[in-house]
C-alpha positions in Angstrom: -22.4 85.6 -60.5 -25.0 85.1 -57.8 -26.2 81.9 -59.5 -22.7 80.5 -59.7 -22.0 81.4 -56.1 -25.2 79.8 -54.9 -24.4 76.7 -57.0 -20.9 76.4 -55.5 -22.3 76.8 -52.0 -24.9 74.2 -52.7 -22.2 71.7 -54.0 -20.0 72.4 -50.9 -22.9 71.7 -48.5 -23.8 68.5 -50.4 -20.2 67.3 -50.3 -20.0 68.1 -46.6 -23.2 66.1 -46.0 -22.0 63.1 -47.9 -18.7 63.2 -46.1 -20.4 63.4 -42.8 -22.6 60.4 -43.8 -19.5 58.4 -44.9 -17.7 59.3 -41.7 -20.7 58.2 -39.6 -21.0 54.9 -41.5 -17.3 54.2 -41.2 -17.6 54.9 -37.4 -20.5 52.5 -37.1 -18.7 49.8 -39.1 -15.3 50.1 -37.5 -16.6 50.5 -33.9 -17.7 46.8 -33.7 -14.2 45.9 -34.9 -12.7 47.8 -32.0 -15.0 46.0 -29.6 -14.1 42.6 -31.3 -10.6 42.7 -29.9 -11.6 41.5 -26.4 -13.6 38.7 -28.0 -10.6 37.6 -30.0 -8.6 37.8 -26.7 -11.2 35.6 -25.0 -11.0 33.0 -27.8 -7.2 33.0 -27.7 -7.3 32.6 -23.9 -9.8 29.8 -24.2 -7.6 28.0 -26.7 -4.6 28.4 -24.3 -6.6 27.0 -21.5 -7.7 24.1 -23.6 -4.0 23.4 -24.5 -3.0 23.6 -20.8 -5.9 21.2 -19.9 -4.8 18.8 -22.7 -1.3 18.9 -21.2 -2.6 18.1 -17.8 -4.5 15.2 -19.3 -1.4 13.9 -21.0 0.5 14.1 -17.7 -2.2 12.2 -16.0 -2.2 9.5 -18.6 1.6 9.2 -18.2 1.2 8.9 -14.4 -1.4 6.2 -14.8 0.9 4.3 -17.1 3.8 4.6 -14.7 1.6 3.4 -11.8 0.4 0.4 -13.9 4.0 -0.5 -14.6 4.8 -0.3 -10.9 1.9 -2.5 -10.1 3.0 -5.0 -12.6 6.5 -5.0 -11.2 5.3 -5.4 -7.6 2.9 -8.1 -8.7 5.9 -10.0 -10.2 7.8 -9.7 -7.0 4.8 -10.9 -5.1 4.5 -14.0 -7.3 8.2 -14.8 -6.7 7.8 -14.5 -2.9 4.6 -16.6 -3.1 6.6 -19.4 -4.9 9.3 -19.2 -2.2 6.6 -19.4 0.6 5.0 -22.4 -1.1 8.4 -24.2 -1.2 9.1 -23.3 2.4 5.7 -24.6 3.5 6.5 -27.9 1.7 9.8 -28.1 3.6 7.9 -27.4 6.8 5.5 -30.2 6.1 8.4 -32.6 5.3 10.2 -31.5 8.5 7.2 -32.2 10.6 7.0 -35.7 9.2 10.8 -36.2 9.8 10.5 -34.9 13.3 7.7 -37.3 14.1 9.8 -40.2 12.8 12.8 -39.2 14.8 10.7 -39.0 18.0 9.3 -42.5 17.4 12.9 -43.8 16.9 14.1 -42.1 20.0 11.2 -43.5 22.0 11.9 -47.0 20.7 15.6 -46.5 21.7 14.6 -45.4 25.1 12.4 -48.5 25.5 15.4 -50.7 24.4 17.6 -49.0 27.0 15.1 -49.7 29.7 14.9 -53.4 28.8 18.7 -53.7 28.7 18.9 -52.1 32.1 16.5 -54.7 33.5 18.6 -57.5 31.9 21.8 -56.0 33.3 20.2 -55.7 36.7 19.1 -59.4 36.5 22.6 -60.5 35.5 24.3 -58.6 38.2 21.8 -60.1 40.7 22.8 -63.6 39.5 26.5 -62.8 39.8 26.0 -61.4 43.2 24.2 -64.6 44.2 27.1 -66.8 43.0 29.6 -64.7 44.8 27.5 -64.9 48.0 27.2 -68.6 47.7 30.9 -69.1 47.1 31.6 -67.0 50.1 29.2 -68.8 52.3 30.2 -72.3 51.2 33.9 -71.6 51.0 34.7 -72.8 47.5 38.5 -72.9 48.1 38.1 -75.2 51.2 35.8 -77.4 49.1 38.5 -77.8 46.5 41.0 -78.8 49.1 38.6 -81.3 50.6 38.0 -82.8 47.1 41.7 -83.5 46.8 42.1 -84.8 50.3 39.0 -87.1 50.2 39.7 -90.8 51.0 36.7 -92.1 49.0 37.2 -91.6 45.2 33.5 -91.5 44.6 33.1 -88.6 47.0 36.1 -87.0 45.2 34.5 -87.3 41.8 31.1 -86.1 43.0 32.7 -83.1 44.6 34.9 -82.5 41.5 31.7 -82.5 39.3 30.1 -80.0 41.6 33.1 -77.8 41.5 33.2 -78.0 37.7 29.5 -77.1 37.5 30.0 -74.2 39.9 32.8 -72.9 37.8 30.8 -73.2 34.6 27.8 -71.4 36.2 30.1 -68.5 37.3 31.6 -68.2 33.8 28.1 -68.2 32.2 26.9 -65.6 34.5 29.9 -63.4 34.0 29.5 -63.8 30.2 25.8 -62.8 30.4 26.7 -59.7 32.4 29.3 -58.8 29.8 26.8 -59.3 26.9 24.2 -57.3 28.8 26.6 -54.5 29.3 27.6 -54.4 25.7 24.0 -54.5 24.5 23.2 -51.7 26.9 26.0 -49.6 25.6 24.9 -50.2 22.0 21.3 -49.3 22.7 22.3 -46.3 24.6 24.4 -45.2 21.6 21.4 -45.8 19.3 19.2 -43.8 21.7 21.7 -40.9 21.8 22.0 -41.0 18.0 18.2 -40.9 17.6 18.0 -38.0 20.0 20.7 -36.2 18.1 18.8 -36.8 14.8 15.6 -35.5 16.5 17.5 -32.4 17.7 18.9 -31.8 14.2 15.5 -32.1 12.7 14.0 -29.8 15.3 16.8 -27.2 14.5 16.0 -27.6 10.8 12.3 -27.1 11.5 13.0 -23.9 13.5 15.1 -22.6 10.6 12.4 -23.4 8.1 9.7 -21.8 10.3 11.9 -18.6 10.7 12.4 -18.5 6.9 8.6 -19.0 6.3 7.8 -16.2 8.8 10.4 -13.8 7.1 9.1 -14.6 3.6 5.5 -14.3 4.9 6.3 -10.8 6.3 7.9 -9.8 3.1 4.9 -11.1 1.1 2.5 -9.2 3.3 4.5 -6.0 2.8 4.5 -6.5 -0.9 0.8 -7.3 -0.9 0.1 -4.0 1.0 2.3 -2.2 -1.5 0.3 -3.7 -4.4 -3.0 -2.8 -2.8 -1.8 0.7 -2.1 -0.7 1.1 -5.7 -4.0 -0.3 -7.0 -5.8 2.2 -4.7 -3.7 5.1 -6.0 -4.4 3.9 -9.6 -8.2 3.8 -8.9 -8.1 7.3 -7.3 -6.1 8.7 -10.2 -8.5 7.1 -12.7 -11.4 8.6 -10.8 -9.7 12.0 -10.8 -9.0 11.7 -14.5 -12.6 10.9 -15.2 -13.7 13.9 -13.2 -11.2 16.1 -14.9 -12.1 14.8 -18.3 -15.8 15.5 -17.6 -15.1 18.9 -16.3 -12.9 19.7 -19.3 -15.5 18.4 -21.7 -18.1 20.6 -20.0 -15.8 23.6 -20.0 -14.8 23.1 -23.6 -18.5 22.8 -24.6 -19.4 25.9 -22.7 -16.5 27.9 -24.2 -17.1 26.7 -27.7 -20.8 27.7 -27.3 -19.7 31.0 -25.8 -17.3 31.6 -28.7 -19.9 30.7 -31.3 -22.4 33.1 -29.5 -19.7 35.9 -29.6 -19.0 35.3 -33.2 -22.8 35.5 -33.9 -22.9 38.7 -31.9 -20.0 40.1 -33.9 -21.7 39.3 -37.2 -25.0 40.8 -35.9 -23.2 44.0 -34.8 -21.4 44.3 -38.1 -24.7 43.7 -40.0 -26.4 46.4 -37.9 -23.6 48.8 -38.4 -23.6 48.3 -42.1 -27.4 48.8 -42.3 -27.1 52.0 -40.2 -24.3 53.3 -42.4 -26.3 52.6 -45.5 -29.4 54.3 -44.0 -27.3 57.3 -43.0 -25.8 57.5 -46.4 -29.2 57.4 -48.1 -30.6 60.0 -45.7 -27.7 62.2 -46.4 -28.3 61.9 -50.1 -32.0 62.8 -49.6 -31.1 65.8 -47.5 -28.5 66.9 -50.0 -31.1 66.7 -52.8 -33.6 68.7 -50.9 -31.1 71.4 -50.1 -30.0 71.5 -53.7 -33.5 71.9 -54.9 -34.1 74.7 -52.5 -31.0 76.4 -53.6 -32.0 76.2 -57.2 -35.4 77.6 -56.4 -33.8 80.5 -54.6 -31.5 81.3 -57.5 -34.3 81.3 -60.0 -36.4 83.5 -57.7 -33.5 86.0 -57.4 -32.9 86.0 -61.2 -36.6 86.6 -61.9 -36.7 89.6 -59.6 -33.7 91.1 -61.3 -35.4 91.0 -64.7 -38.2 93.4 -63.5 -40.9 90.9 -63.1 -41.8 90.8 -66.8 -41.6 87.0 -66.9 -43.3 86.7 -63.6 -45.8 84.1 -64.8 -43.1 82.2 -66.5 -40.8 82.8 -63.6 -43.6 81.7 -61.4 -44.1 78.7 -63.6 -40.4 78.0 -63.4 -40.5 78.5 -59.7 -43.4 76.2 -59.3 -41.7 73.7 -61.6 -38.6 74.1 -59.5 -40.7 73.6 -56.4 -42.3 70.6 -57.9 -38.9 69.2 -58.9 -37.7 69.6 -55.3 -40.8 67.8 -54.1 -40.2 65.0 -56.6 -36.5 64.7 -55.5 -37.7 64.6 -52.0 -40.2 61.9 -52.7 -37.5 59.8 -54.4 -35.8 59.0 -51.1 -35.6 55.1 -50.3 -38.0 53.9 -47.9 -21.8 4.5 -17.1 -21.6 -17.8 -0.7 -19.9 -20.4 -2.1 -21.9 -22.4 -4.8 -23.0 -26.0 -4.2 -21.4 -28.6 -6.4 -23.8 -29.8 -9.1 -21.3 -31.7 -11.4 -21.0 -35.2 -12.6 -18.5 -36.6 -10.1 -19.3 -40.0 -8.7 -18.1 -42.3 -5.9 -15.5 -41.0 -3.4 -14.4 -38.3 -5.7 -17.8 -36.7 -5.5 -17.5 -36.4 -1.7 -14.1 -34.8 -2.0 -15.3 -32.3 -4.6 -18.4 -31.4 -2.7 -16.3 -30.7 0.4 -13.9 -28.5 -1.7 -16.8 -26.5 -3.1 -18.0 -25.9 0.5 -14.7 -24.2 1.4 -14.7 -21.6 -1.4 -13.8 -18.2 -0.1 -12.0 -19.3 3.1 -8.6 -17.7 3.6 -5.2 -19.3 2.9 -3.0 -20.1 5.9 0.2 -22.1 5.6 0.2 -25.3 7.6 -3.6 -25.2 8.1 -6.1 -27.9 7.3 -9.4 -26.3 8.3 -12.0 -25.7 9.3 -11.6 -21.9 8.8 -8.3 -21.7 6.9 -6.3 -24.0 4.6 -3.1 -24.4 2.7 -3.0 -26.3 -0.5 -2.2 -29.8 0.8 -4.4 -29.2 3.9 -7.4 -28.6 1.7 -6.9 -31.7 -0.4 -6.2 -33.8 2.7 -9.5 -32.8 4.3 -11.4 -33.2 1.0 -10.4 -36.8 0.6 -10.8 -37.5 4.3 -14.6 -37.0 3.7 -14.3 -39.9 1.3 -12.6 -42.1 3.9 -9.0 -41.7 2.4 -6.1 -40.5 4.6 -3.5 -38.4 2.9 -0.2 -36.8 4.2 -0.2 -33.1 4.8 2.5 -32.7 2.1 1.9 -32.2 -1.6 5.0 -34.1 -2.7 3.9 -37.1 -0.6 0.3 -36.9 -1.9 1.7 -37.2 -5.5 2.6 -40.8 -4.6 -0.5 -41.7 -2.5 -2.6 -43.1 -5.3 -2.6 -44.0 -9.0 -1.0 -41.5 -11.3 -3.4 -40.4 -14.0 -2.7 -39.0 -17.5 -4.1 -35.6 -18.2 -6.6 -36.9 -20.7 -8.0 -39.3 -18.1 -8.3 -36.8 -15.2 -11.8 -36.8 -13.7 -13.4 -34.8 -10.8 -11.8 -35.6 -7.4 -8.3 -36.3 -8.8 -5.4 -34.3 -7.4 -3.4 -32.1 -9.8 0.2 -31.1 -9.0 2.4 -28.1 -10.0 6.0 -27.1 -9.9 9.4 -28.8 -10.1 9.9 -29.8 -7.3 6.2 -30.0 -6.6 5.1 -27.1 -4.4 1.3 -26.9 -5.1 -1.7 -29.2 -5.3 -5.4 -28.7 -6.1 -8.5 -30.9 -6.6 -9.9 -31.2 -10.1 -13.6 -30.4 -10.4 -14.2 -30.8 -14.1 -14.3 -28.5 -17.2 -10.6 -27.8 -17.0 -10.9 -26.2 -13.5 -9.7 -27.0 -10.0 -10.3 -25.8 -6.5 -7.1 -24.8 -4.5 -5.8 -22.7 -1.7 -3.3 -20.5 -3.7 -1.1 -18.5 -1.3 -1.1 -16.0 1.6 -3.5 -13.1 1.0 -5.7 -15.2 -1.2 -8.7 -17.5 -0.6 -9.8 -21.0 -1.6 -11.1 -20.5 -5.2 -11.7 -22.0 -8.6 -8.7 -21.8 -11.0 -7.4 -23.3 -14.2 -6.3 -26.8 -13.6 -3.8 -27.1 -16.4 -1.5 -24.0 -16.2 2.0 -23.9 -17.5 3.7 -25.6 -14.5 1.3 -28.6 -14.4 3.3 -31.8 -13.7 0.6 -34.5 -13.3 -2.4 -36.0 -11.5 -3.1 -38.6 -8.9 -6.3 -40.5 -8.0 -6.0 -41.1 -4.2 -6.7 -44.7 -3.0 
């Protein structure tokens, strides 16, 4: 009975020890899992932040696309206004020429009126002389004397004189009448010329007002385009900074998540090793306690037998002790260039001058030295070669030999638009130098764009 009771107690203690070891191992293994929840939360939060950052990047891309579309739209409006300004400048140049012609006509008419007035004054003087002579000599009395003369010869002489006097008076009166008529005609011509001049001046004022209005509109559009471009550049810079920051943040968070995952794996490995060690230690302790219990039972049984088998009992005890020791020992241990082309003759002088003006601002109606419009630049370029051109692109088209595109050479003028509203000077290699429009500068451009209409070699 005592042996069975001791054995049962031993088994219960061993079971308790194993249970305690299993509970300890489970605690060590599960505990890291409980601590892993914040890590999972951190990873989930990081993923959410990445998604939000990606959304912000998408929004930024859309804003940039919208801004680029707006820039394209405003640029199209700017091109349209530039075309209108070019046409208005051409009208302005044509009106200036018409105004100069009208002024010359009016000046000539005024000179004619002055001459007619002198002729009229002379005729009136002659008529006044005849009248004075008739009054002094008494022409009526002379007529009576001619009829009352006794000598026929005297009569005939006096009759001839009278006839000559009458013819002279009639001629003088006719001259006065013609002079008056001529004066009236020349005055009418002068008045008409002045009226034409006034009409041209009014047209010029209207053209200038339209140019100024279009120019103001163009400048506003240009400012809008520049502002849009600046906003686009700022947004692009901000996008690059955000992208860099997000890339850095993502790299850091990924590295942090990887480190956390490694830490979780290390904690789990340590917990598992600790649980295994605790379980092995519990088994060793349980074996030792079982061996001690068996030895105690044997000792008690031997004493009850009266000690007759003391030696054997002792031997068994020793063997039991030795067995306990053996069980115990079994425990696991990113200035303008100079022209160097092939132009020759007068064309070379024109091209060299055009090259020297590269970078100077456009100004409508200007022909240098600091600013130019298109026909003003070509006019001054060919003036260096001794050729005079009109400050008007449509007129320049006819001021020389018209050249086919295949025969164009440096110095020739190239024209654009229908009606013509732009001109440049060809410099070779399919390029020209021109003054494009307000807000731009004299520069190299393609000479054969889509609205090219022909070329002229000034002479």
